[in-house]
Backbone atoms as SQL, in Angstrom:
CREATE TABLE atoms (id INTEGER PRIMARY KEY, chain TEXT, resi INTEGER, resn TEXT, atom TEXT, x REAL, y REAL, z REAL);
INSERT INTO atoms VALUES
  (1, 'A', 1, 'MET', 'N', -29.587, 10.327, -8.588),
  (2, 'A', 1, 'MET', 'CA', -30.756, 10.110, -9.241),
  (3, 'A', 1, 'MET', 'C', -31.439, 10.162, -7.262),
  (4, 'A', 2, 'VAL', 'N', -31.377, 10.130, -6.107),
  (5, 'A', 2, 'VAL', 'CA', -32.148, 10.734, -5.404),
  (6, 'A', 2, 'VAL', 'C', -33.112, 11.918, -5.315),
  (7, 'A', 3, 'ILE', 'N', -32.353, 12.942, -6.079),
  (8, 'A', 3, 'ILE', 'CA', -32.940, 14.018, -6.679),
  (9, 'A', 3, 'ILE', 'C', -34.286, 13.950, -7.173),
  (10, 'A', 4, 'LEU', 'N', -34.316, 12.781, -8.158),
  (11, 'A', 4, 'LEU', 'CA', -35.592, 12.940, -8.566),
  (12, 'A', 4, 'LEU', 'C', -36.804, 12.359, -7.995),
  (13, 'A', 5, 'ILE', 'N', -36.281, 11.635, -6.955),
  (14, 'A', 5, 'ILE', 'CA', -37.694, 11.078, -5.917),
  (15, 'A', 5, 'ILE', 'C', -38.240, 12.331, -5.328),
  (16, 'A', 6, 'LEU', 'N', -37.559, 13.358, -5.392),
  (17, 'A', 6, 'LEU', 'CA', -37.863, 14.698, -4.819),
  (18, 'A', 6, 'LEU', 'C', -38.841, 15.331, -5.361),
  (19, 'A', 7, 'MET', 'N', -37.695, 15.305, -7.047),
  (20, 'A', 7, 'MET', 'CA', -38.188, 16.458, -7.817),
  (21, 'A', 7, 'MET', 'C', -39.477, 16.364, -8.302),
  (22, 'A', 8, 'ILE', 'N', -39.927, 14.742, -9.015),
  (23, 'A', 8, 'ILE', 'CA', -40.736, 14.677, -9.542),
  (24, 'A', 8, 'ILE', 'C', -42.151, 14.901, -8.966),
  (25, 'A', 9, 'PRO', 'N', -42.394, 13.963, -7.584),
  (26, 'A', 9, 'PRO', 'CA', -43.738, 14.512, -7.055),
  (27, 'A', 9, 'PRO', 'C', -43.917, 16.325, -6.875),
  (28, 'A', 10, 'ILE', 'N', -42.487, 17.104, -5.995),
  (29, 'A', 10, 'ILE', 'CA', -42.884, 18.327, -6.701),
  (30, 'A', 10, 'ILE', 'C', -42.898, 19.486, -7.637),
  (31, 'A', 11, 'ALA', 'N', -43.021, 18.750, -9.167),
  (32, 'A', 11, 'ALA', 'CA', -43.077, 19.005, -9.477),
  (33, 'A', 11, 'ALA', 'C', -45.021, 18.855, -10.331),
  (34, 'A', 12, 'GLY', 'N', -45.137, 17.374, -10.072),
  (35, 'A', 12, 'GLY', 'CA', -46.674, 16.963, -10.116),
  (36, 'A', 12, 'GLY', 'C', -47.535, 17.867, -9.112),
  (37, 'A', 13, 'ALA', 'N', -46.795, 17.924, -8.139),
  (38, 'A', 13, 'ALA', 'CA', -47.584, 19.127, -6.806),
  (39, 'A', 13, 'ALA', 'C', -47.811, 20.180, -7.753),
  (40, 'A', 14, 'LEU', 'N', -47.014, 20.831, -8.052),
  (41, 'A', 14, 'LEU', 'CA', -46.984, 22.133, -8.735),
  (42, 'A', 14, 'LEU', 'C', -47.969, 22.332, -10.144),
  (43, 'A', 15, 'GLY', 'N', -47.724, 21.056, -10.822),
  (44, 'A', 15, 'GLY', 'CA', -48.583, 21.115, -11.637),
  (45, 'A', 15, 'GLY', 'C', -50.112, 21.264, -11.582),
  (46, 'A', 16, 'LEU', 'N', -50.446, 20.458, -10.257),
  (47, 'A', 16, 'LEU', 'CA', -51.788, 20.361, -9.740),
  (48, 'A', 16, 'LEU', 'C', -52.008, 21.631, -9.443),
  (49, 'A', 17, 'LEU', 'N', -51.413, 22.474, -8.595),
  (50, 'A', 17, 'LEU', 'CA', -51.926, 23.451, -8.223),
  (51, 'A', 17, 'LEU', 'C', -52.317, 24.775, -9.378),
  (52, 'A', 18, 'ALA', 'N', -51.208, 24.297, -10.458),
  (53, 'A', 18, 'ALA', 'CA', -51.600, 25.599, -11.157),
  (54, 'A', 18, 'ALA', 'C', -52.901, 25.521, -12.089),
  (55, 'A', 19, 'LEU', 'N', -53.148, 23.574, -12.053),
  (56, 'A', 19, 'LEU', 'CA', -54.448, 23.331, -12.933),
  (57, 'A', 19, 'LEU', 'C', -55.786, 23.744, -12.085),
  (58, 'A', 20, 'TRP', 'N', -55.440, 23.755, -10.921),
  (59, 'A', 20, 'TRP', 'CA', -56.465, 23.980, -9.874),
  (60, 'A', 20, 'TRP', 'C', -56.857, 25.693, -9.608),
  (61, 'A', 21, 'GLY', 'N', -55.794, 26.378, -10.261),
  (62, 'A', 21, 'GLY', 'CA', -55.776, 27.721, -9.980),
  (63, 'A', 21, 'GLY', 'C', -56.632, 28.048, -11.288),
  (64, 'A', 22, 'PHE', 'N', -56.125, 27.436, -12.167),
  (65, 'A', 22, 'PHE', 'CA', -56.758, 27.675, -13.694),
  (66, 'A', 22, 'PHE', 'C', -58.056, 27.554, -13.595),
  (67, 'A', 23, 'MET', 'N', -58.764, 26.388, -13.102),
  (68, 'A', 23, 'MET', 'CA', -60.210, 25.777, -13.121),
  (69, 'A', 23, 'MET', 'C', -60.999, 27.177, -12.140),
  (70, 'A', 24, 'TRP', 'N', -60.182, 27.229, -10.899),
  (71, 'A', 24, 'TRP', 'CA', -61.193, 28.218, -9.896),
  (72, 'A', 24, 'TRP', 'C', -61.593, 29.326, -10.795),
  (73, 'A', 25, 'ALA', 'N', -60.260, 29.513, -11.795),
  (74, 'A', 25, 'ALA', 'CA', -60.746, 31.112, -12.471),
  (75, 'A', 25, 'ALA', 'C', -61.976, 31.408, -13.403),
  (76, 'A', 26, 'LEU', 'N', -62.021, 29.605, -13.719),
  (77, 'A', 26, 'LEU', 'CA', -63.101, 29.648, -14.436),
  (78, 'A', 26, 'LEU', 'C', -64.555, 29.707, -14.616),
  (79, 'A', 27, 'LYS', 'N', -64.022, 29.072, -13.049),
  (80, 'A', 27, 'LYS', 'CA', -65.644, 28.909, -12.180),
  (81, 'A', 27, 'LYS', 'C', -65.979, 29.799, -11.810),
  (82, 'A', 28, 'SER', 'N', -65.191, 31.238, -11.596),
  (83, 'A', 28, 'SER', 'CA', -65.381, 32.152, -10.993),
  (84, 'A', 28, 'SER', 'C', -65.624, 33.484, -11.953),
  (85, 'A', 29, 'HIS', 'N', -65.389, 33.052, -13.367),
  (86, 'A', 29, 'HIS', 'CA', -66.014, 33.751, -14.777),
  (87, 'A', 29, 'HIS', 'C', -65.143, 35.006, -14.648),
  (88, 'A', 30, 'GLN', 'N', -63.332, 34.805, -14.362),
  (89, 'A', 30, 'GLN', 'CA', -62.459, 35.766, -14.576),
  (90, 'A', 30, 'GLN', 'C', -62.249, 35.910, -15.588),
  (91, 'A', 31, 'PHE', 'N', -63.017, 35.154, -16.684),
  (92, 'A', 31, 'PHE', 'CA', -62.255, 35.623, -18.396),
  (93, 'A', 31, 'PHE', 'C', -63.944, 35.895, -18.689),
  (94, 'A', 32, 'GLU', 'N', -64.547, 36.218, -18.385),
  (95, 'A', 32, 'GLU', 'CA', -65.824, 36.642, -18.648),
  (96, 'A', 32, 'GLU', 'C', -65.705, 38.587, -19.196),
  (97, 'A', 33, 'ASP', 'N', -65.676, 38.912, -20.600),
  (98, 'A', 33, 'ASP', 'CA', -65.438, 39.909, -21.015),
  (99, 'A', 33, 'ASP', 'C', -64.664, 40.719, -21.030),
  (100, 'A', 34, 'MET', 'N', -63.617, 39.975, -21.917),
  (101, 'A', 34, 'MET', 'CA', -62.099, 40.878, -22.025),
  (102, 'A', 34, 'MET', 'C', -62.247, 41.792, -22.942),
  (103, 'A', 35, 'GLN', 'N', -63.176, 41.854, -23.907),
  (104, 'A', 35, 'GLN', 'CA', -63.066, 42.993, -24.530),
  (105, 'A', 35, 'GLN', 'C', -63.318, 44.266, -23.824),
  (106, 'A', 36, 'GLY', 'N', -63.932, 44.024, -23.368),
  (107, 'A', 36, 'GLY', 'CA', -65.138, 45.339, -22.269),
  (108, 'A', 36, 'GLY', 'C', -63.579, 45.526, -21.284),
  (109, 'A', 37, 'ASN', 'N', -63.027, 44.501, -20.624),
  (110, 'A', 37, 'ASN', 'CA', -61.535, 45.088, -19.779),
  (111, 'A', 37, 'ASN', 'C', -60.602, 45.798, -20.431),
  (112, 'A', 38, 'ALA', 'N', -60.332, 45.486, -21.726),
  (113, 'A', 38, 'ALA', 'CA', -59.244, 46.215, -22.521),
  (114, 'A', 38, 'ALA', 'C', -60.085, 47.323, -23.166),
  (115, 'A', 39, 'GLU', 'N', -60.987, 47.909, -23.275),
  (116, 'A', 39, 'GLU', 'CA', -61.532, 49.179, -23.519),
  (117, 'A', 39, 'GLU', 'C', -61.519, 49.624, -22.565),
  (118, 'A', 40, 'ARG', 'N', -61.813, 49.802, -21.559),
  (119, 'A', 40, 'ARG', 'CA', -62.688, 50.386, -19.783),
  (120, 'A', 40, 'ARG', 'C', -61.230, 51.294, -19.565),
  (121, 'A', 41, 'ILE', 'N', -60.040, 50.243, -20.115),
  (122, 'A', 41, 'ILE', 'CA', -59.123, 51.456, -19.164),
  (123, 'A', 41, 'ILE', 'C', -58.500, 52.633, -20.170),
  (124, 'A', 42, 'LEU', 'N', -58.925, 52.618, -21.775),
  (125, 'A', 42, 'LEU', 'CA', -58.854, 53.565, -22.367),
  (126, 'A', 42, 'LEU', 'C', -59.680, 55.196, -22.369),
  (127, 'A', 43, 'HIS', 'N', -61.209, 54.678, -21.138),
  (128, 'A', 43, 'HIS', 'CA', -61.829, 55.983, -21.220),
  (129, 'A', 43, 'HIS', 'C', -61.715, 56.812, -19.859),
  (130, 'A', 44, 'ASP', 'N', -61.505, 57.701, -19.627),
  (131, 'A', 44, 'ASP', 'CA', -61.824, 58.231, -18.251),
  (132, 'A', 44, 'ASP', 'C', -63.177, 58.744, -17.583),
  (133, 'A', 45, 'GLU', 'N', -63.071, 58.461, -16.438),
  (134, 'A', 45, 'GLU', 'CA', -64.501, 58.693, -15.425),
  (135, 'A', 45, 'GLU', 'C', -64.925, 59.869, -15.751),
  (136, 'A', 46, 'ASP', 'N', -63.829, 60.654, -15.759),
  (137, 'A', 46, 'ASP', 'CA', -64.418, 62.398, -15.790),
  (138, 'A', 46, 'ASP', 'C', -65.375, 62.692, -16.709),
  (139, 'A', 47, 'ASP', 'N', -64.687, 61.801, -17.894),
  (140, 'A', 47, 'ASP', 'CA', -65.540, 62.348, -18.950),
  (141, 'A', 47, 'ASP', 'C', -67.381, 62.225, -19.288),
  (142, 'A', 48, 'ALA', 'N', -67.950, 61.105, -18.010),
  (143, 'A', 48, 'ALA', 'CA', -69.375, 61.159, -18.031),
  (144, 'A', 48, 'ALA', 'C', -69.731, 62.096, -17.343),
  (145, 'A', 49, 'ASP', 'N', -69.436, 63.148, -16.921),
  (146, 'A', 49, 'ASP', 'CA', -70.168, 64.685, -16.787),
  (147, 'A', 49, 'ASP', 'C', -70.555, 65.411, -18.223);
């Protein structure tokens, strides 16, 4: 039972850390232009010549 006193706050802190990371990614526009990023890998840079 004593371990729950330790584990519950740790789980809460990790959850808040994950939420903070997700909110940071949203604010820094990490999820913009998902289709362009998916197609960019398929094109060679050497083909531009």
